[in-house]
C-alpha positions as semicolon CSV with decimal commas, in nm:
position;residue;x (nm);y (nm);z (nm)
1;M;-3,232;-7,195;-10,658
2;T;-2,906;-7,267;-10,464
3;V;-2,770;-7,120;-10,145
4;A;-2,486;-6,957;-10,299
5;T;-2,691;-6,817;-10,627
6;K;-2,986;-6,687;-10,300
7;T;-2,672;-6,562;-10,106
8;L;-2,577;-6,344;-10,410
9;R;-2,897;-6,225;-10,498
10;V;-2,995;-6,109;-10,133
11;G;-2,684;-5,926;-10,144
12;V;-2,726;-5,761;-10,473
13;A;-3,157;-5,703;-10,389
14;R;-3,028;-5,533;-10,088
15;L;-2,748;-5,307;-10,213
16;S;-2,988;-5,171;-10,421
17;A;-3,207;-5,043;-10,155
18;I;-2,915;-4,816;-10,002
19;P;-2,921;-4,483;-10,019
20;K;-2,664;-4,294;-10,270
21;G;-2,409;-4,075;-10,127
22;A;-2,078;-4,121;-9,958
23;V;-2,287;-4,304;-9,647
24;G;-2,469;-4,521;-9,900
25;R;-2,133;-4,610;-10,051
26;S;-1,934;-4,702;-9,769
27;I;-2,244;-4,935;-9,686
28;Q;-2,280;-5,063;-10,002
29;R;-1,894;-5,191;-10,019
30;A;-1,914;-5,349;-9,714
31;A;-2,236;-5,510;-9,764
32;L;-2,114;-5,652;-10,121
33;G;-1,777;-5,792;-9,937
34;R;-1,983;-5,956;-9,679
35;S;-2,217;-6,115;-9,972
36;L;-1,857;-6,223;-10,140
37;R;-1,724;-6,344;-9,833
38;R;-2,032;-6,584;-9,777
39;L;-2,042;-6,698;-10,128
40;R;-1,650;-6,781;-10,092
41;Q;-1,736;-6,985;-9,756
42;S;-2,019;-7,136;-9,956
43;P;-2,044;-7,532;-9,913
44;A;-2,169;-7,545;-10,274
45;V;-1,900;-7,334;-10,420
46;R;-1,638;-7,523;-10,191
47;F;-1,774;-7,836;-10,369
48;D;-1,754;-7,712;-10,713
49;L;-1,410;-7,641;-10,671
50;R;-1,327;-7,961;-10,489
51;L;-1,498;-8,146;-10,813
52;V;-1,315;-7,947;-11,078
53;V;-0,984;-7,992;-10,868
54;T;-1,037;-8,363;-10,843
55;I;-1,101;-8,406;-11,269
56;A;-0,808;-8,195;-11,339
57;L;-0,574;-8,422;-11,066
58;A;-0,729;-8,696;-11,215
59;F;-0,624;-8,588;-11,604
60;S;-0,265;-8,517;-11,479
61;M;-0,239;-8,855;-11,313
62;V;-0,379;-9,036;-11,644
63;G;-0,099;-8,774;-11,826
64;L;0,169;-8,883;-11,597
65;I;0,095;-9,268;-11,612
66;Q;0,096;-9,244;-12,004
67;Y;0,424;-9,031;-12,038
68;M;0,626;-9,294;-11,800
69;F;0,508;-9,591;-12,016
70;A;0,561;-9,431;-12,360
71;Q;0,889;-9,311;-12,246
72;G;1,015;-9,654;-12,134
73;D;0,859;-9,791;-12,449
74;I;1,009;-9,526;-12,652
75;E;1,352;-9,598;-12,511
76;R;1,316;-9,994;-12,523
77;R;1,240;-9,954;-12,904
78;L;1,526;-9,764;-12,980
79;T;1,778;-9,945;-12,803
80;E;1,614;-10,262;-12,928
81;G;1,635;-10,134;-13,331
82;Q;2,025;-9,998;-13,251
83;L;2,090;-10,367;-13,094
84;D;1,986;-10,546;-13,400
85;I;2,224;-10,294;-13,589
86;H;2,538;-10,352;-13,385
87;R;2,476;-10,731;-13,404
88;S;2,482;-10,698;-13,758
89;D;2,809;-10,509;-13,728
90;A;2,938;-10,779;-13,496
91;R;2,919;-11,041;-13,765
92;L;3,044;-10,854;-14,031
93;I;3,362;-10,753;-13,834
94;A;3,383;-11,155;-13,746
95;Q;3,374;-11,234;-14,131
96;R;3,583;-10,959;-14,245
97;Y;3,873;-11,072;-14,005
98;A;3,821;-11,430;-14,151
99;T;3,855;-11,312;-14,511
100;T;4,131;-11,069;-14,509
101;Q;4,205;-10,952;-14,845
102;L;4,525;-10,990;-15,006
103;G;4,818;-10,729;-14,876
104;Q;4,566;-10,614;-14,535
105;T;4,591;-10,739;-14,195
106;P;4,298;-10,870;-14,000
107;M;4,297;-10,507;-13,833
108;E;4,257;-10,299;-14,127
109;E;3,977;-10,491;-14,216
110;V;3,817;-10,449;-13,936
111;N;3,903;-10,030;-13,871
112;E;3,729;-10,006;-14,194
113;V;3,442;-10,158;-14,039
114;L;3,470;-9,922;-13,753
115;E;3,513;-9,636;-13,977
116;G;3,194;-9,701;-14,107
117;I;3,003;-9,765;-13,812
118;A;3,123;-9,414;-13,677
119;T;3,045;-9,209;-13,973
120;R;2,663;-9,276;-13,838
121;P;2,480;-9,016;-13,719
122;G;2,509;-8,955;-13,332
123;T;2,756;-9,207;-13,299
124;V;3,083;-9,101;-13,101
125;R;3,322;-9,333;-13,065
126;T;3,336;-9,740;-13,165
127;Y;3,602;-10,007;-13,047
128;L;3,695;-10,335;-13,012
129;V;3,764;-10,501;-12,643
130;E;3,930;-10,763;-12,500
131;S;3,819;-10,934;-12,164
132;T;4,091;-10,782;-11,973
133;G;3,973;-10,473;-12,096
134;R;4,272;-10,361;-12,344
135;V;4,100;-10,160;-12,649
136;L;4,244;-10,364;-12,994
137;A;4,101;-10,091;-13,236
138;A;3,904;-9,783;-13,172
139;V;3,786;-9,506;-13,403
140;G;3,642;-9,189;-13,248
141;G;3,794;-8,967;-12,993
142;G;3,907;-9,002;-12,641
143;V;4,003;-9,399;-12,725
144;I;4,352;-9,470;-12,784
145;P;4,443;-9,858;-12,895
146;G;4,626;-10,031;-12,707
147;T;4,532;-9,871;-12,371
148;F;4,309;-10,022;-12,163
149;R;3,888;-9,922;-12,141
150;R;3,847;-9,624;-11,901
151;H;3,582;-9,774;-11,656
152;G;3,679;-10,103;-11,592
153;A;3,627;-10,455;-11,797
154;D;3,326;-10,583;-11,564
155;D;3,054;-10,533;-11,810
156;V;3,261;-10,642;-12,129
157;L;3,402;-10,965;-11,954
158;E;3,008;-11,056;-11,887
159;V;2,911;-10,956;-12,240
160;I;3,193;-11,212;-12,324
161;Q;3,122;-11,473;-12,104
162;S;2,762;-11,443;-12,166
163;R;2,775;-11,372;-12,545
164;S;2,456;-11,150;-12,457
165;P;2,486;-10,795;-12,544
166;S;2,497;-10,523;-12,298
167;W;2,345;-10,163;-12,353
168;G;2,312;-9,848;-12,084
169;R;2,396;-9,499;-12,019
170;E;2,754;-9,427;-11,915
171;G;2,824;-9,301;-11,611
172;G;3,056;-9,058;-11,445
173;A;3,188;-8,806;-11,659
174;Y;3,050;-8,953;-11,982
175;H;2,644;-8,964;-11,836
176;H;2,563;-8,791;-12,147
177;Y;2,637;-9,103;-12,394
178;F;2,460;-9,435;-12,426
179;E;2,661;-9,754;-12,480
180;Y;2,594;-10,082;-12,656
181;I;2,865;-10,377;-12,590
182;V;2,806;-10,620;-12,826
183;P;2,996;-10,983;-12,851
184;V;3,264;-11,049;-13,171
185;A;3,286;-11,426;-13,243
186;L;3,596;-11,444;-13,416
187;E;3,766;-11,804;-13,487
188;N;3,993;-11,846;-13,199
189;R;3,808;-11,619;-12,924
190;T;3,547;-11,404;-12,825
191;I;3,590;-11,028;-12,819
192;A;3,321;-10,718;-12,752
193;L;3,234;-10,437;-13,018
194;E;3,160;-10,121;-12,795
195;V;2,973;-9,865;-12,983
196;D;2,886;-9,459;-12,792
197;V;2,625;-9,307;-12,911
198;K;2,503;-8,967;-12,825
199;L;2,176;-8,938;-12,615
200;D;2,065;-8,642;-12,832
201;V;1,845;-8,846;-13,058
202;L;1,682;-9,044;-12,786
203;D;1,651;-8,724;-12,545
204;H;1,474;-8,535;-12,850
205;Q;1,221;-8,757;-12,817
206;L;1,146;-8,772;-12,473
207;A;1,117;-8,419;-12,501
208;D;0,862;-8,436;-12,772
209;L;0,695;-8,695;-12,577
210;R;0,661;-8,498;-12,285
211;A;0,544;-8,168;-12,487
212;R;0,320;-8,358;-12,628
213;T;0,165;-8,529;-12,330
214;I;0,153;-8,182;-12,135
215;W;-0,049;-8,066;-12,448
216;S;-0,291;-8,372;-12,435
217;V;-0,346;-8,336;-12,056
218;L;-0,417;-7,935;-12,113
219;I;-0,630;-8,031;-12,372
220;A;-0,811;-8,300;-12,172
221;I;-0,845;-8,088;-11,873
222;I;-0,998;-7,759;-12,072
223;V;-1,243;-8,050;-12,280
224;G;-1,290;-8,246;-12,036
225;I;-1,468;-8,038;-11,746
226;P;-1,692;-7,877;-11,950
227;L;-1,773;-8,263;-12,133
228;F;-1,811;-8,397;-11,770
229;F;-2,071;-8,097;-11,606
230;L;-2,273;-8,108;-11,957
231;L;-2,292;-8,508;-11,933
232;G;-2,325;-8,561;-11,572
233;G;-2,171;-8,292;-11,371
234;Q;-2,441;-8,092;-11,342
235;W;-2,704;-8,350;-11,198
236;L;-2,429;-8,434;-10,900
237;R;-2,395;-8,048;-10,829
238;A;-2,743;-8,017;-10,851
239;A;-2,801;-8,256;-10,582
240;H;-2,558;-8,181;-10,372
241;R;-2,659;-7,842;-10,358
242;R;-3,001;-7,958;-10,283
243;A;-2,846;-8,177;-10,010
244;V;-2,675;-7,851;-9,864
245;D;-2,989;-7,633;-9,904
246;R;-3,157;-7,894;-9,717
247;S;-2,917;-7,887;-9,431
248;N;-2,947;-7,496;-9,428
249;R;-3,260;-7,356;-9,500
250;D;-3,608;-7,348;-9,294
251;H;-3,832;-7,417;-9,632
252;L;-4,141;-7,239;-9,450
253;T;-3,983;-6,890;-9,422
254;D;-3,660;-6,978;-9,670
255;L;-3,489;-6,846;-9,399
256;N;-3,147;-6,991;-9,320
257;N;-3,148;-7,193;-9,017
258;R;-2,997;-7,256;-8,658
259;R;-2,699;-7,461;-8,853
260;S;-2,638;-7,175;-9,070
261;F;-2,704;-6,926;-8,814
262;R;-2,395;-7,102;-8,647
263;A;-2,189;-7,093;-8,897
264;E;-2,259;-6,742;-9,069
265;L;-2,224;-6,624;-8,675
266;K;-1,876;-6,790;-8,619
267;F;-1,746;-6,584;-8,964
268;A;-1,843;-6,262;-8,830
269;F;-1,730;-6,276;-8,488
270;R;-1,386;-6,360;-8,615
271;H;-1,392;-6,101;-8,903
272;A;-1,499;-5,884;-8,611
273;R;-1,254;-5,984;-8,376
274;N;-0,982;-5,988;-8,680
275;R;-1,033;-5,620;-8,801
276;H;-1,169;-5,446;-8,442
277;L;-1,548;-5,432;-8,588
278;D;-1,877;-5,408;-8,387
279;L;-2,075;-5,713;-8,384
280;V;-2,437;-5,773;-8,279
281;V;-2,666;-6,084;-8,247
282;A;-3,050;-6,056;-8,193
283;L;-3,253;-6,292;-8,082
284;I;-3,644;-6,264;-8,140
285;D;-3,961;-6,456;-8,014
286;V;-4,278;-6,431;-8,159
287;D;-4,506;-6,302;-7,906
288;N;-4,865;-6,497;-7,873
289;F;-4,757;-6,753;-8,167
290;K;-4,920;-7,054;-7,955
291;A;-5,255;-6,912;-7,902
292;V;-5,238;-6,856;-8,300
293;N;-5,166;-7,219;-8,342
294;D;-5,392;-7,346;-8,090
295;G;-5,701;-7,091;-8,222
296;F;-5,664;-7,068;-8,562
297;G;-5,486;-7,409;-8,697
298;H;-5,125;-7,484;-8,835
299;A;-5,202;-7,364;-9,186
300;A;-5,250;-6,985;-8,992
301;G;-4,924;-7,036;-8,822
302;D;-4,727;-7,105;-9,091
303;R;-4,882;-6,838;-9,332
304;L;-4,813;-6,581;-9,009
305;L;-4,456;-6,719;-8,957
306;K;-4,415;-6,646;-9,307
307;K;-4,525;-6,275;-9,284
308;F;-4,298;-6,267;-8,989
309;A;-3,987;-6,380;-9,202
310;E;-4,123;-6,090;-9,490
311;V;-4,071;-5,815;-9,212
312;L;-3,724;-5,920;-9,087
313;S;-3,568;-5,997;-9,391
314;G;-3,749;-5,626;-9,514
315;G;-3,427;-5,455;-9,244
316;R;-3,139;-5,324;-9,312
317;A;-2,900;-5,423;-9,596
318;G;-2,626;-5,650;-9,477
319;D;-2,821;-5,802;-9,186
320;D;-2,863;-6,163;-9,202
321;V;-3,201;-6,333;-9,107
322;F;-3,262;-6,669;-8,953
323;R;-3,503;-6,897;-8,818
324;I;-3,377;-7,125;-8,522
325;G;-3,669;-7,263;-8,397
326;G;-4,042;-7,271;-8,431
327;D;-4,138;-6,912;-8,333
328;E;-3,744;-6,832;-8,284
329;F;-3,566;-6,607;-8,521
330;A;-3,200;-6,474;-8,509
331;I;-3,041;-6,138;-8,685
332;I;-2,672;-6,082;-8,705
333;L;-2,571;-5,719;-8,768
334;P;-2,230;-5,673;-8,894
335;E;-2,036;-5,367;-8,817
336;T;-2,310;-5,229;-8,586
337;D;-2,291;-5,087;-8,229
338;E;-2,568;-5,170;-7,949
339;Q;-2,747;-4,857;-8,000
340;A;-2,780;-4,834;-8,356
341;A;-2,901;-5,239;-8,395
342;A;-3,167;-5,120;-8,074
343;I;-3,284;-4,856;-8,343
344;A;-3,328;-5,107;-8,612
345;L;-3,483;-5,346;-8,431
346;E;-3,737;-5,099;-8,284
347;R;-3,845;-5,038;-8,648
348;L;-3,881;-5,397;-8,695
349;R;-4,075;-5,438;-8,374
350;S;-4,292;-5,176;-8,452
351;E;-4,383;-5,284;-8,838
352;V;-4,452;-5,649;-8,674
353;E;-4,695;-5,476;-8,445
354;S;-4,867;-5,330;-8,695
355;T;-4,871;-5,558;-8,991
356;V;-4,849;-5,935;-8,838
357;L;-5,153;-5,898;-8,649
358;P;-5,251;-6,058;-8,394
359;V;-4,874;-6,093;-8,271
360;T;-4,614;-5,899;-8,114
361;M;-4,237;-5,951;-8,122
362;S;-3,988;-5,958;-7,850
363;S;-3,620;-5,915;-7,900
364;G;-3,300;-5,969;-7,701
365;I;-2,990;-5,807;-7,856
366;A;-2,627;-5,818;-7,730
367;A;-2,290;-5,626;-7,897
368;I;-1,945;-5,782;-7,889
369;T;-1,733;-5,708;-7,683
370;A;-1,347;-5,743;-7,550
371;E;-1,395;-6,003;-7,275
372;L;-1,612;-6,218;-7,496
373;T;-1,436;-6,540;-7,604
374;D;-1,709;-6,728;-7,829
375;I;-2,030;-6,719;-8,029
376;D;-2,212;-6,925;-7,719
377;E;-2,132;-6,639;-7,483
378;L;-2,254;-6,359;-7,751
379;C;-2,583;-6,549;-7,796
380;E;-2,628;-6,633;-7,391
381;R;-2,636;-6,256;-7,370
382;A;-2,885;-6,183;-7,669
383;D;-3,089;-6,486;-7,445
384;I;-3,071;-6,309;-7,091
385;A;-3,183;-5,951;-7,269
386;L;-3,468;-6,140;-7,477
387;Y;-3,581;-6,352;-7,134
388;E;-3,572;-5,995;-6,993
389;A;-3,803;-5,828;-7,287
390;K;-4,063;-6,090;-7,200
391;R;-4,068;-6,079;-6,818
392;S;-4,106;-5,706;-6,882
393;G;-4,450;-5,786;-7,068
394;R;-4,338;-5,882;-7,412
395;N;-4,340;-5,643;-7,730
396;R;-4,032;-5,495;-7,689
397;V;-3,654;-5,486;-7,783
398;V;-3,377;-5,541;-7,463
399;R;-3,022;-5,433;-7,452
400;F;-2,786;-5,664;-7,272
401;S;-2,637;-5,347;-7,138
402;E;-2,955;-5,233;-7,008
403;V;-3,060;-5,622;-6,812
404;P;-3,042;-5,523;-6,446
405;A;-2,829;-5,760;-6,245
406;R;-2,977;-6,091;-6,085
407;G;-3,031;-5,894;-5,730
408;E;-3,148;-5,620;-5,860
409;Q;-3,457;-5,798;-6,040
410;Q;-3,556;-5,991;-5,742
411;A;-3,564;-5,673;-5,514
């Protein structure tokens, strides 16, 4: 059984023992709230959450990398396909320019080819450009033959000189187009064919890829996390919880240990400070325990400690019991003042005296006050009260507020 499960079960068990009525309901709500807060603070619960977040982030990163590579691949394949088509267009233009039919000029033949290119889906405009940037022929809006290319001729000149095509998204006001520039080798010179295409096709494919990637990541997370826990995650969680349990539990009495006591007390101290609530810490010693160990052996001593722990755990709902040493115990009493805590500890002392023979218990209690700054000061006060209980004859409960000053003790 894990720490988180035990915490919740103990809280539910204690709630069932609370009396009914308005006061009982109020105590139930407070106790349930404390149990839920402790559950949220549980290392096992935090480990589970971190594990789930890690798996989700891992799947998300895989999906993001997949999308980045696929996006580039789709754009590359579309671009290569369009370039092959426009290379064929350039060869056709050169052929039609060289074999002009009777009654037509070379540019009329070329315009027929350009008109055919412009009718393709997504094509915005197509035109032929000289190395100077002057437009020789054009079909489509925004370009007039005899004018110069609107954004310079550097890329056109590079294509003509290198005899290699160029492509890319147009900048400025035309960023929503994709341009292809292909060299056209005529008999006496080389010019360039430019085709501007809408990005709708590419954008639609990329948008579809994004949607499919997001859905695949979500499905992978929804399916992958349960599969991980079924195939190996349960073992990992169990191993972690066993380690947490070993570090926070006393396996003889099944109570939380000193480490857990300090963590719980820090949380309770901060909560009481923030909400202006009462808080009491009780430190408890088993009287005459060494005599039992020496006279009857360690096995008898262990049985006595288990019984002692059972009595302490059967106290008020909402109080937390810890074994912090060999025969040393502690209780955190939230939302309790010193007087009410003394009554609760006196009941436990009486029950120990009558049921856990032959030992008794001594207890020192201290309440949170305005001048206290941390849990160490609170525990030191409880320890002073415990020392006074043992000095005064044992088998008693002493409040820190009742401890006489050092000068009065010496007198």
